[in-house]
C-alpha positions in Angstrom: 265.0 2.6 -59.6 266.3 4.0 -56.3 264.8 7.5 -56.8 265.1 10.0 -54.1 264.2 13.2 -56.0 261.5 13.7 -58.7 261.8 17.0 -60.6 259.0 18.4 -62.7 259.2 20.9 -65.5 256.6 23.7 -65.1 255.4 25.1 -68.4 253.2 22.6 -70.3 254.0 19.9 -67.7 252.3 21.3 -64.6 250.2 24.0 -66.4 249.3 25.4 -69.8 251.8 27.8 -71.4 252.7 27.3 -75.0 249.1 27.8 -76.4 249.2 31.3 -74.9 252.4 32.1 -76.8 250.8 30.7 -80.0 247.8 32.9 -79.5 250.0 36.0 -79.1 252.1 35.0 -82.2 248.9 34.8 -84.3 248.0 38.3 -83.2 251.5 39.5 -84.0 251.3 38.0 -87.5 247.9 39.6 -88.1 249.4 43.0 -87.0 252.2 42.7 -89.6 250.3 41.0 -92.4 250.9 44.0 -94.7 254.6 43.4 -94.7 255.1 39.6 -94.9 253.2 36.3 -95.2 252.4 34.5 -91.9 254.8 31.7 -92.8 257.7 34.0 -93.4 256.9 36.1 -90.3 256.9 32.9 -88.3 260.3 32.0 -89.7 261.7 35.4 -89.0 260.4 35.6 -85.5 261.7 32.1 -84.6 265.2 33.0 -86.0 265.2 36.3 -84.0 264.2 34.5 -80.8 266.9 31.8 -81.1 269.5 34.5 -82.0 268.5 36.4 -78.8 268.5 33.5 -76.4 272.0 34.0 -75.2 271.2 37.7 -74.5 267.6 37.5 -73.1 267.2 33.9 -72.1 263.8 32.3 -72.1 260.5 33.9 -71.2 257.9 36.6 -72.2 260.2 39.6 -71.9 262.7 38.3 -74.4 259.7 37.3 -76.6 258.4 40.8 -76.5 261.8 42.3 -77.5 262.1 39.7 -80.3 258.7 40.6 -81.7 259.6 44.3 -81.8 263.0 43.5 -83.4 261.3 41.3 -86.0 258.7 44.0 -86.7 261.5 46.5 -87.3 263.3 44.1 -89.6 260.5 43.0 -91.8 259.1 46.6 -92.2 262.6 48.0 -92.9 262.2 50.1 -89.7 258.9 51.6 -91.0 256.5 50.4 -88.3 254.7 53.1 -86.3 255.0 53.8 -82.6 251.4 52.6 -82.4 252.4 49.1 -83.6 255.3 49.0 -81.1 252.8 49.9 -78.4 250.4 47.2 -79.5 253.2 44.6 -79.3 254.2 45.7 -75.8 250.5 45.5 -74.8 250.3 41.9 -76.2 253.3 41.0 -74.2 251.8 42.4 -71.0 248.6 40.5 -71.6 250.6 37.3 -72.1 252.2 37.9 -68.7 248.8 38.2 -67.1 247.3 35.0 -68.6 245.6 32.8 -66.0 247.3 29.7 -64.6 245.5 26.6 -65.9 246.7 23.4 -64.2 246.9 20.3 -66.4 244.7 17.4 -65.6 245.6 15.3 -62.5 248.7 17.3 -61.6 247.6 17.8 -58.0 246.6 14.1 -57.7 250.1 13.0 -58.8 251.9 15.5 -56.6 249.8 14.6 -53.6 250.6 10.9 -54.1 254.4 11.5 -54.6 255.1 14.0 -51.9 255.1 11.6 -48.9 257.6 9.3 -50.7 260.0 11.6 -52.5 261.5 15.0 -52.4 259.7 16.9 -55.2 261.4 19.7 -57.1 260.4 22.2 -59.8 263.2 22.4 -62.4 262.1 24.9 -65.1 263.8 27.5 -67.3 262.5 31.0 -68.0 262.4 34.5 -66.6 262.8 34.4 -62.8 260.1 37.0 -62.0 257.6 35.4 -64.4 258.2 31.8 -63.3 257.9 32.8 -59.6 254.6 34.6 -60.3 253.2 31.5 -62.1 254.3 29.2 -59.3 252.7 31.5 -56.8 249.4 31.7 -58.7 249.4 27.9 -59.4 248.9 27.1 -55.7 251.4 24.2 -56.1 254.4 25.6 -54.2 253.7 23.7 -51.0 254.3 20.4 -52.8 257.9 21.1 -53.5 261.0 20.8 -51.5 263.0 23.0 -53.8 262.3 25.3 -56.8 265.1 25.8 -59.4 264.5 28.4 -62.1 267.3 27.8 -64.6 268.6 29.9 -67.5 269.3 26.8 -69.5 268.8 23.1 -69.1 271.9 21.3 -70.2 273.9 18.5 -68.7 276.0 20.9 -66.6 272.9 22.6 -65.3 271.4 19.4 -64.1 274.6 18.3 -62.5 274.7 21.5 -60.6 271.2 20.9 -59.4 271.9 17.3 -58.4 275.0 18.5 -56.4 272.9 21.1 -54.6 270.3 18.4 -53.7 273.2 16.1 -52.4 272.1 13.1 -54.4 273.6 10.9 -57.2 272.4 11.2 -60.8 270.9 7.8 -60.6 268.7 9.0 -57.7 267.2 11.8 -59.8 264.1 11.5 -62.0 263.1 14.4 -64.3 259.5 14.6 -65.7 258.7 17.0 -68.5 257.2 17.7 -71.9 260.4 18.4 -73.8 262.7 15.6 -74.8 265.4 18.2 -75.6 265.4 20.1 -72.3 263.8 17.7 -69.8 264.9 14.2 -70.7 268.0 13.9 -72.9 270.4 15.9 -70.7 269.3 14.0 -67.6 269.7 10.6 -69.3 273.2 11.5 -70.5 274.4 12.2 -67.0 273.0 8.9 -65.6 269.6 10.1 -64.3 266.1 9.0 -65.3 263.5 10.7 -67.4 259.8 10.5 -68.1 258.5 12.3 -71.2 254.9 13.6 -71.3 254.4 15.0 -74.8 252.2 18.1 -75.0 250.1 18.9 -78.0 251.8 22.2 -78.6 255.6 22.5 -78.5 257.8 25.5 -79.4 259.7 24.7 -82.6 263.1 25.3 -80.8 262.3 22.5 -78.4 261.4 19.9 -81.0 263.9 17.1 -81.6 263.5 14.5 -84.3 264.4 11.2 -82.6 262.9 7.9 -81.6 264.7 7.7 -78.3 265.1 4.5 -76.4 267.0 4.0 -73.1 266.6 1.8 -70.0 266.2 4.9 -67.9 263.6 6.5 -70.2 259.8 6.2 -70.2 257.2 8.0 -72.3 253.7 8.4 -71.1 250.6 10.1 -72.5 249.5 11.9 -69.3 250.9 12.9 -66.0 248.8 10.4 -64.0 250.8 7.6 -65.7 253.9 8.8 -63.8 252.6 7.0 -60.8 253.0 3.7 -62.6 256.7 4.1 -63.1 258.0 5.2 -59.7 
C-alpha cells in the first residue's frame, strides 16, 4: 500500500459513543412504557430517526426531536409537557456525557503521526462533534478534520480531492462497514474495520465482505500491523 493519508472515524472508533445513546433510549422506553412495549417503541423510534435523517442529519439534536415525535405518535398526542421536558433533559444530558477514549487510541495515533497525514472523517452534528473532539484532547494529532453530513462515495471523493491525493493513497479506519469501509473500497481506497460491541441498527449491514484492500481487526492497536 502506498498510503499517504489515514482517516479515522470518531464515534466508537476513537471514543465511546453508542452506549450513551443506548442508555438514553432505555430511559426513553421506560418513560413511555404505559403506551407501548419496549420492542415496539424501539421499532417506532428507529423508523422515525431514519425518516428524519434527510431533515436533521446525524447527531443528538435530531435524536431528541425524533424521540419527541415518537412520543407524540405512540401516545396519540396525549403526552404531557412534563414528558416532553424530560425528553429534552435526557438529550441535554447526552450532549454532556464525558469523552472516554477507547484503549490504545493515543498509542496508535502517536505511532502513525510521523509517517502519515492523519484525518478525522466523521459524520454528525457540527457543534457536537467539534465539542467532542476538543474534549478528547486528540486534535493535535490530525492534519485535517472533516465533519460530514453523510458518508457515501461522493463524500469521500470530495474529501480525497480536498486532500490532493488519489483514492489508492487513502485509508479509512472505522467501526462501521456501511459508512467507513464499503464506500471507500468502492472508490479504490483502503479500509480497516474495527467492530464495536454496540452498533446503531441503521449502520448494520449483513455481509461477509472480502476485498484485497480490506482488513478487519479486533482492536485499534492492530492497525499498526497493516500500514
